[in-house]
C-alpha positions in Angstrom: -14.0 1.3 -38.6 -15.4 -2.2 -38.6 -11.9 -3.4 -39.5 -10.3 -1.5 -36.5 -12.9 -3.1 -34.1 -12.3 -6.6 -35.5 -8.6 -6.1 -35.2 -9.0 -4.8 -31.5 -11.2 -7.8 -30.8 -8.6 -10.2 -32.3 -5.9 -8.6 -30.3 -7.9 -8.8 -27.2 -8.6 -12.6 -27.6 -4.8 -13.2 -28.5 -3.6 -11.3 -25.5 -6.0 -13.2 -23.1 -4.6 -16.5 -24.2 -1.0 -15.7 -23.9 1.3 -18.2 -22.2 3.0 -16.3 -19.4 3.5 -16.5 -15.6 0.7 -14.8 -13.6 2.0 -12.9 -10.5 1.2 -14.7 -7.3 -0.9 -12.6 -5.0 0.5 -13.7 -1.6 -2.1 -13.4 1.1 -5.0 -13.4 -1.3 -4.6 -16.4 -3.9 -5.5 -19.9 -2.8 -3.7 -22.9 -3.7 -5.6 -25.0 -6.4 -4.5 -28.3 -4.7 -5.1 -27.8 -1.0 -7.1 -24.5 -1.0 -4.9 -22.8 1.6 -4.0 -19.3 1.2 -0.6 -18.8 -0.4 1.4 -16.9 2.2 5.0 -17.6 2.0 6.9 -15.7 -0.7 9.7 -18.4 -0.8 7.6 -21.3 -1.7 4.8 -20.1 -4.3 4.7 -22.4 -7.4 2.6 -22.2 -10.5 1.7 -24.0 -13.8 0.3 -22.3 -17.0 -1.4 -24.4 -19.6 -0.9 -24.0 -23.3 -4.2 -21.9 -23.4 -2.8 -19.5 -20.8 -4.7 -20.7 -17.8 -2.6 -20.3 -14.6 -2.9 -22.6 -11.6 -1.2 -21.5 -8.4 0.1 -23.5 -5.4 1.5 -22.8 -2.0 4.3 -25.5 -2.2 6.3 -27.7 -4.4 4.3 -30.7 -2.7 1.0 -29.3 -4.0 2.5 -28.6 -7.5 3.8 -32.1 -7.9 0.5 -33.8 -6.6 -1.4 -31.6 -9.1 0.8 -32.7 -11.9 0.5 -36.4 -11.0 -3.2 -36.0 -10.9 -3.3 -34.3 -14.3 -0.9 -36.5 -16.3 -3.6 -37.9 -18.4 -2.8 -35.4 -21.1 -6.1 -33.6 -21.2 -4.3 -30.3 -20.3 -0.9 -29.4 -21.7 1.2 -27.4 -19.3 3.4 -25.0 -21.2 5.1 -23.6 -17.9 5.9 -25.4 -14.6 7.3 -22.7 -12.2 8.8 -22.6 -8.7 10.0 -19.9 -6.6 13.7 -20.2 -5.5 13.8 -20.1 -1.8 16.5 -17.4 -1.9 14.8 -15.3 -4.5 11.3 -14.7 -3.2 8.6 -13.8 -5.6 10.7 -14.8 -8.6 9.4 -17.7 -10.8 11.8 -20.1 -12.7 11.5 -23.3 -14.5 10.7 -26.1 -12.2 12.2 -28.7 -14.7 15.5 -27.0 -14.4 15.5 -26.3 -10.7 17.1 -28.4 -7.9 15.2 -29.2 -4.5 16.6 -29.7 -1.1 14.9 -31.9 1.4 15.9 -31.0 4.8 14.2 -31.2 8.2 15.6 -28.0 9.0 13.7 -26.2 6.2 10.0 -26.9 6.7 7.8 -26.3 3.6 4.1 -25.1 3.9 2.8 -28.7 3.3 5.3 -30.5 5.6 7.4 -32.5 3.1 10.4 -30.4 3.7 10.9 -29.5 0.0 12.6 -26.3 -0.8 13.2 -25.2 -4.6 16.4 -23.5 -5.8 17.2 -22.2 -9.3 20.4 -24.3 -9.7 22.3 -27.2 -8.1 25.2 -25.0 -6.8 22.8 -22.9 -4.8 20.9 -26.0 -3.5 24.2 -27.6 -2.4 25.3 -24.5 -0.5 22.0 -24.4 1.4 22.5 -28.1 2.1 25.9 -27.4 3.8 24.0 -25.1 6.2 20.7 -27.2 6.6 21.8 -30.6 5.8 19.4 -33.1 3.7 19.6 -34.4 0.2 19.5 -32.3 -3.1 17.4 -33.5 -6.1 16.9 -32.5 -9.6 13.2 -32.5 -10.9 13.1 -36.0 -12.5 14.5 -37.5 -9.2 12.1 -35.4 -7.2 9.1 -36.6 -9.1 10.4 -40.1 -9.2 10.8 -40.3 -5.3 7.7 -38.2 -4.6 5.5 -41.2 -3.4 8.4 -42.3 -1.2 8.6 -38.9 0.4 5.0 -38.9 1.0 5.1 -42.3 3.1 8.5 -41.9 4.6 9.6 -39.5 7.4 12.4 -37.0 6.8 15.8 -37.7 8.0 19.0 -35.6 7.6 
């Protein structure tokens, strides 16, 4: 009996530290970065640490700011996730995504950044809304410029 209790306890501890996305509770969860309630199903983002702790955000902007503030390496982020604009409530790897910056697609924090799962989808939205498409690396490299510079299409 003691063995079964010990095994059940170990299983509980192991499952509480699993590295997996946590569902964003739109209208209830708050953005860790700006404290606003996460409302728009097309813009929610999330990071999950190597210990399984999830941080949720209302926009790509807040996600990138959070990662910049935590690049000291004290926490390891196993998952960095975004919601593709055309696939609400779906989370995909942010580092594989592409981002449209268009004045005709306002994002929750006002930097006009919209996530897409792949480049071809981002480019098709660019045809309709204008703007520029960035991969994750270029987005993060240019983030400070976006913060300081206005948007132009």
